[in-house]
C-alpha positions in Angstrom: -12.1 -36.9 35.0 -10.7 -39.2 32.4 -14.1 -40.8 31.6 -15.7 -37.3 31.3 -13.1 -36.2 28.8 -13.7 -39.4 26.8 -17.4 -38.9 26.8 -16.9 -35.3 25.6 -14.6 -36.4 22.8 -17.1 -39.1 21.7 -19.9 -36.5 21.7 -17.8 -34.1 19.6 -16.9 -36.9 17.1 -20.6 -37.8 16.8 -21.5 -34.1 16.1 -18.7 -33.8 13.5 -20.0 -36.9 11.7 -23.6 -35.7 11.8 -22.5 -32.3 10.5 -20.5 -33.9 7.7 -23.5 -36.0 6.7 -25.6 -32.8 6.5 -23.0 -31.0 4.4 -22.5 -34.1 2.1 -26.1 -34.0 0.9 -25.1 -31.8 -2.0 -23.1 -33.3 -4.9 -20.1 -31.1 -4.4 -20.2 -31.3 -0.5 -20.6 -27.5 -0.2 -21.6 -25.9 3.1 -25.0 -24.3 2.6 -26.4 -21.5 4.7 -28.0 -22.9 7.9 -26.0 -26.2 8.0 -24.8 -27.2 11.4 -21.4 -26.3 12.8 -20.0 -28.8 15.2 -20.8 -26.5 18.1 -24.4 -25.7 17.1 -26.9 -25.7 20.0 -29.4 -28.5 20.2 -32.5 -27.0 18.5 -30.6 -25.6 15.5 -30.8 -29.0 13.8 -33.3 -29.4 11.0 -36.7 -31.0 11.6 -38.2 -34.1 10.0 -40.1 -32.5 7.1 -38.8 -32.1 3.6 -38.9 -28.4 2.5 -40.5 -27.0 -0.6 -40.2 -23.5 -1.9 -42.3 -21.4 -4.3 -42.5 -17.7 -5.4 -45.7 -15.8 -5.5 -46.6 -12.3 -6.8 -49.1 -10.4 -4.8 -50.7 -6.9 -5.4 -51.9 -4.6 -2.6 -54.4 -2.4 -4.3 -55.0 1.3 -3.7 -52.1 2.1 -1.4 -50.7 5.5 -0.6 -47.9 6.4 -2.9 -45.9 8.5 -0.5 -43.0 8.8 -2.9 -45.0 10.8 -5.4 -46.5 13.5 -3.1 -48.3 16.2 -5.0 -49.3 19.5 -3.4 -49.6 17.9 0.0 -51.6 14.9 -1.3 -50.3 11.4 -2.0 -51.8 9.5 -5.0 -52.7 5.8 -4.7 -51.1 2.9 -6.5 -51.3 -0.8 -6.7 -48.3 -2.0 -4.6 -46.7 -5.2 -6.0 -45.2 -7.6 -3.5 -43.1 -10.7 -4.3 -43.0 -13.3 -1.6 -41.1 -16.5 -1.2 -42.9 -19.4 0.6 -41.2 -22.3 2.3 -43.4 -25.2 3.5 -43.3 -28.9 4.6 -43.1 -30.9 1.4 -42.9 -34.5 0.1 -39.3 -35.1 -1.0 -38.0 -38.3 -2.4 -35.6 -39.9 0.1 -33.1 -40.7 -2.6 -33.1 -37.3 -4.1 -31.5 -34.6 -1.9 -33.4 -31.3 -2.1 -31.4 -28.4 -3.4 -32.5 -25.1 -4.9 -30.6 -22.2 -6.5 -31.7 -18.8 -5.2 -31.1 -15.7 -7.4 -30.2 -12.4 -5.7 -28.1 -9.3 -6.2 -25.4 -7.4 -4.4 -25.4 -3.6 -4.6 -28.0 -0.9 -4.4 -30.3 0.3 -7.2 -29.7 3.9 -8.1 -26.3 4.0 -6.5 -23.5 4.1 -9.2 -20.9 3.4 -6.6 -22.6 0.1 -5.7 -23.9 -1.3 -9.0 -26.2 -4.3 -9.0 -24.3 -7.6 -9.3 -26.4 -10.7 -9.8 -25.3 -13.8 -7.9 -26.7 -17.2 -7.0 -26.5 -19.4 -3.9 -27.7 -22.8 -2.9 -30.4 -23.8 -0.4 -31.8 -27.0 0.9 -35.3 -27.0 -0.5 -37.1 -28.3 -3.6 -38.6 -25.8 -6.0 -42.4 -26.3 -6.5 -42.4 -29.6 -4.5 -45.7 -31.2 -3.5 -46.8 -30.0 -0.1 -46.9 -32.4 2.8 -50.3 -32.1 4.4 -49.7 -34.8 7.0 -49.2 -32.3 9.8 -52.5 -30.6 9.2 -52.7 -26.8 9.0 -49.2 -25.5 9.9 -48.5 -22.3 11.9 -47.6 -19.3 9.7 -44.4 -17.3 10.0 -44.1 -14.0 8.1 -40.5 -12.7 7.6 -39.6 -9.1 6.9 -36.1 -8.1 5.8 -34.0 -5.0 6.5 -33.4 -1.9 4.5 -32.0 -2.6 2.0 -32.6 -6.4 1.8 -34.6 -9.1 0.1 -36.9 -12.0 0.8 -33.9 -14.3 0.5 -31.8 -12.6 3.3 -32.6 -15.2 6.0 -32.9 -18.5 4.1 -30.9 -20.3 6.8 -33.8 -19.6 9.1 -36.8 -19.8 6.7 -35.8 -23.3 5.5 -35.0 -24.5 9.0 -38.5 -23.5 10.3 -40.3 -25.1 7.3 -38.5 -28.3 8.1 -40.0 -28.1 11.6 -43.6 -27.8 10.5 -44.2 -24.1 9.7 -45.2 -22.3 6.5 -42.8 -19.4 6.2 -43.5 -16.4 4.0 -40.7 -13.9 3.4 -41.6 -10.5 1.7 -39.7 -8.5 -0.8 -40.8 -5.1 0.4 -41.3 -2.9 -2.7 -39.0 0.1 -2.9 -36.9 -1.4 -0.1 -35.0 -4.1 -1.8 -31.5 -4.1 -3.3 -33.1 -4.1 -6.8 -35.6 -1.3 -6.4 -34.3 0.9 -3.6 -36.3 4.1 -3.4 -37.1 6.8 -0.9 -37.0 5.9 2.8 -40.6 7.2 3.5 -41.9 4.2 1.7 -40.1 1.9 4.1 -41.3 3.9 7.1 -44.9 3.7 6.0 -45.3 0.3 4.4 -43.5 -2.2 6.6 -46.4 -2.9 9.0 -49.0 -2.5 6.2 -47.2 -5.1 4.1 -47.0 -7.6 7.0 -50.8 -7.3 7.7 -51.7 -7.5 4.0 -49.6 -10.7 3.5 -51.3 -12.2 6.5 -54.7 -11.6 5.0 -53.5 -13.0 1.6 -52.2 -16.1 3.2 -55.5 -16.6 5.0 -57.3 -16.2 1.7 -55.1 -18.4 -0.3 -55.1 -21.2 2.3 -58.8 -21.4 2.6 -60.1 -24.9 1.9 -62.0 -23.6 -1.1 -58.8 -22.2 -2.6 -57.4 -23.7 -5.7 -53.7 -22.9 -4.8 -51.1 -25.2 -3.3 -51.7 -23.4 0.0 -55.3 -24.7 0.4 -55.6 -26.1 3.9 -51.8 -26.0 4.4 -51.5 -23.3 7.0 -53.4 -21.8 9.9 -53.4 -18.0 9.6 -55.0 -17.8 13.0 -51.7 -19.1 14.5 -49.1 -16.6 13.1 -45.8 -15.1 14.2 -43.9 -12.1 12.7 -40.1 -12.2 12.3 -38.5 -8.9 11.4 -34.9 -7.7 11.0 -33.9 -4.0 11.4 -36.6 -2.1 9.5 -38.5 -5.4 9.4 -38.4 -5.3 13.2 -39.5 -1.7 13.2 -42.6 -2.7 11.2 -43.3 -6.0 13.0 -43.4 -4.3 16.4 -45.8 -1.7 15.1 -48.0 -4.3 13.4 -48.7 -5.9 16.8 -49.3 -2.9 19.0 -46.2 -0.6 19.4 -47.8 2.5 18.0 -45.5 5.2 16.7 -44.9 8.4 18.6 -45.8 12.0 17.7 -42.1 12.5 17.1 -42.1 9.7 14.5 -45.1 11.2 12.7 -43.3 14.5 12.6 -40.1 13.0 11.3 -42.0 11.2 8.6 -43.6 14.4 7.5 -40.3 16.1 7.2 -38.9 13.3 5.1 -42.1 12.9 3.0 -42.9 16.5 2.0 -45.5 17.1 4.7 -47.3 13.8 4.3 -49.4 12.7 7.4 -49.8 9.1 6.2 -47.9 7.7 9.2 -50.5 9.1 11.6 -52.6 6.0 10.9 -49.9 3.9 12.5 -49.5 6.1 15.6 -50.5 5.1 19.1 -53.4 7.5 19.3 -55.0 6.6 16.0 -58.3 4.8 16.0 -57.2 3.3 12.7 -54.1 1.9 14.3 -56.0 0.3 17.1 -58.5 -1.2 14.8 -55.7 -2.8 12.7 -54.3 -4.9 15.5 -54.8 -8.6 14.5 -55.5 -11.3 17.1 -54.2 -13.9 14.7 -50.7 -12.9 15.4 -49.4 -14.7 18.6 -45.7 -13.8 18.9 -42.9 -11.6 17.5 -39.2 -12.1 16.8 -37.4 -8.7 16.4 -33.8 -8.8 15.2 -32.1 -5.5 15.8 -35.2 -3.4 15.4 -34.5 0.1 14.2 -36.1 3.3 15.4 -35.8 3.8 19.2 -32.8 6.2 19.0 -34.8 8.3 16.6 -37.8 8.6 18.9 -40.0 6.3 16.9 -41.5 5.0 20.1 -42.3 6.7 23.4 -43.3 5.0 26.7 -47.0 4.9 25.7 -46.2 3.3 22.4 -43.9 0.6 23.9 -46.6 -0.2 26.5 -48.9 -1.1 23.6 -46.7 -4.1 22.8 -48.4 -7.0 24.7 -47.5 -10.1 22.6 -44.6 -12.4 23.6 -41.5 -11.0 22.0 -38.0 -12.3 21.4 -35.5 -9.5 20.8 -32.1 -10.3 19.3 -29.3 -7.7 19.3 -25.6 -7.0 19.2 -24.2 -5.1 22.1 -22.3 -2.8 19.8 -25.1 -2.2 17.2 -24.2 1.0 15.5 -27.3 1.2 13.3 -30.2 0.6 15.7 -28.3 1.2 18.8 -28.2 -1.0 21.9 -28.6 0.7 25.3 -30.7 3.5 23.9 -32.0 1.5 21.0 -32.9 -2.2 21.1 -32.4 -2.7 24.9 -34.5 0.4 25.5 -37.3 -1.1 23.5 -37.0 -4.3 25.5 -37.0 -2.3 28.8 -40.0 -0.2 27.8 -42.2 -3.0 26.6 -43.6 -3.4 30.1 -46.7 -5.2 29.1 -45.1 -8.0 27.1 -43.5 -11.3 28.2 -40.2 -10.7 26.5 -36.7 -12.0 26.0 -33.5 -10.2 24.9 -30.7 -12.4 23.4 -27.5 -10.3 23.1 -24.4 -11.1 21.1 -21.7 -9.4 23.0 -19.5 -7.2 20.8 -21.6 -7.8 17.7 -22.9 -4.9 15.7 -26.0 -4.9 13.5 -25.7 -7.9 11.3 -27.1 -10.5 13.8 -29.8 -11.8 11.5 -28.8 -12.4 7.8 -27.1 -15.2 5.9 -23.3 -15.1 5.9 -21.6 -12.9 3.2 -22.1 -14.5 -0.2 -19.1 -15.8 -2.1 -19.9 -13.1 -4.7 -19.0 -10.4 -2.2 -15.4 -11.7 -2.1 -14.7 -11.4 -5.8 -12.0 -8.9 -6.9 -13.4 -5.5 -7.8 -16.6 -5.8 -5.7 -17.0 -3.0 -3.2 -16.1 -4.0 0.4 -19.5 -2.6 1.4 -21.2 -5.7 -0.1 -19.3 -8.0 2.2 -19.8 -5.7 5.2 -23.5 -5.6 4.6 -23.6 -9.2 5.8 -20.5 -9.6 8.0 -20.0 -9.3 11.7 -16.6 -8.1 12.9 -16.4 -10.2 16.1 -18.6 -13.2 15.4 -18.7 -16.1 12.9 -21.9 -15.5 10.9 -22.6 -19.2 10.6 -22.3 -19.6 14.3 -24.9 -16.7 14.7 -27.2 -18.5 12.3 -27.1 -21.7 14.3 -27.8 -19.9 17.5 -30.7 -18.0 15.9 -32.1 -21.3 14.6 -32.0 -22.7 18.1 -33.6 -19.8 20.0 -36.3 -19.0 17.3 -37.2 -22.7 17.3 -37.6 -22.6 21.1 -39.6 -19.4 21.1 -42.0 -20.2 18.3 -42.3 -23.8 19.5 -43.7 -22.4 22.8 -46.1 -19.9 21.3 -47.3 -21.5 18.1 -46.9 -25.2 18.8 -47.4 -25.3 22.6 -44.2 -27.3 23.1 -42.3 -27.6 26.4 -39.3 -25.5 25.4 -39.1 -23.0 28.2 -36.0 -24.6 29.5 -34.1 -23.4 26.4 -35.1 -19.8 27.1 -35.2 -19.4 30.9 -31.5 -19.3 31.3 -28.9 -17.7 33.5 -28.1 -14.2 32.1 -24.6 -15.4 31.0 -23.0 -18.7 30.5 -20.6 -17.8 33.4 -23.6 -17.7 35.7 -24.7 -21.2 34.9 -25.1 -23.8 32.2 -27.3 -22.9 29.2 -29.6 -25.8 28.3 -29.1 -27.0 24.8 -25.5 -25.7 24.5 -22.4 -27.8 24.4 -19.9 -27.1 27.2 -18.2 -23.7 27.0 -20.3 -22.7 23.9 -22.5 -20.0 25.4 -19.6 -17.6 25.9 -20.3 -14.2 24.5 -24.0 -14.5 24.8 -26.5 -12.9 27.3 -30.1 -13.7 27.8 -32.6 -11.5 29.7 -36.2 -12.2 30.5 -38.9 -9.9 31.8 -42.6 -10.4 32.4 -45.4 -7.9 32.5 
C-alpha cells in the first residue's frame, strides 16, 4: 500500500512539472486555453507538431437570402464566410509560438448586451510556414453555436492541429456575436456552409493551387465538429435529414419560405448532397430534437460514426428528449455518447474570457461560457482527450478504441487514460448499428 501511494505521488509530481512547463511557455507564465491541468486525461496533451494559424475570407455565391423574403420569394446573395485555419507548422524551437486572438462579448443589435472587444492568447504562430512532413493531413471542419464565432473552441482547434490535422473553423454569417441576425439564416445555412467550406478546402489544397494549403490537406478524409447549432447543421450535412415538422417550423419563422425543404429527409436534393469525403462527426450538445427537427426516419439517415457530447442537465438542447434521444434514434450509426453529469449546455467552448469578469459587463457574457457544476478547463481537457481518440480512429486509423470502449461510469470500472478517481461525474455510452 505504501509503495503504491509513493508511485501515485511521484506520478502526480511529474504531471505538475509537465503542466508548469507547458504554462511557462509564455513570457508571463499565463494559463492559456487548452493547457493541461494536473488531472488531464492522457490524450489531452498536445502533439508533436508546431501550430500555425491563418485567416481566410471566402464567398459562397448565389445563396438564398432567407432574411429578405419578398412576396414569398427569397432573393439571392453572395454569402461571405470568414474561416480560421490551424495547421501543422514549422516553428523555431527557441521561439515559443503565441498568438493574440481578437473577439467580442455581447450581441449585435441587442442594446442590453453591447459589443465589447477583447483579446486572448493562443499557442499558435500567425502565418507560420506549413510543415508538409506529414503529407496531406486529415481535415476537420468546426462549426460554432448560436451565437458564437470561429474562435470559440481554440483549445480544441489548436490541439488537433498539433496532432497532424488541418482544422478550419467557420464564422457563420448572421450567426456570430458581431453580425447576429434572424434565426432562419442559422436554420438554413449551417449544413450548407459546412459543405461549401469542404469544397473550398478541396479546391485550395489542390497541388496546382498557389495558396499555402496546396498539398497540405486531404479533403477526402474529413470530419465535422459542431456545437449546439453547429451540431444541428453537422448532423444534417452527413445524413440526418430534417423532418416535415422542421420544414413547417422554418416556414413559420421565415415568412412562408420553403427553402429548408432541400435539407429534409425526403428531398432528392438532400440525398444528392451527402458527401462521402466526410468520415466522422463530433456533435457537442446538438440543438433541435426537442423542437421536432428530426423524426425516426431522419435520425435513421445518420450512418457515419458519431461522438455525441452532452450535459445531463442541458436546458438549451435538452438531454433525455434532446441529445440522448438523437443518440438513441441514430440506429444506423456506430455512436458514442459522453455525458457530463449535472452539466448544462456549455460543454464545448473555451472558458469564460477574463473580459467577462470586468465590472459593468453583463453577467450573461460570463454565463454564455460558464458551466455551473464543472470547471471549464477540466471539460476542455476531457474533450481534447476523447476527440483525439475518436478522430484518431476514424481519420488516422489509430488503435485508440481502448479510450472509448469504457464502462458506462467510472464506478463500474477503470477508464483507460484517466488518472485514479478522475472519471467521476462522467458517463460513456456506446451503441452499434
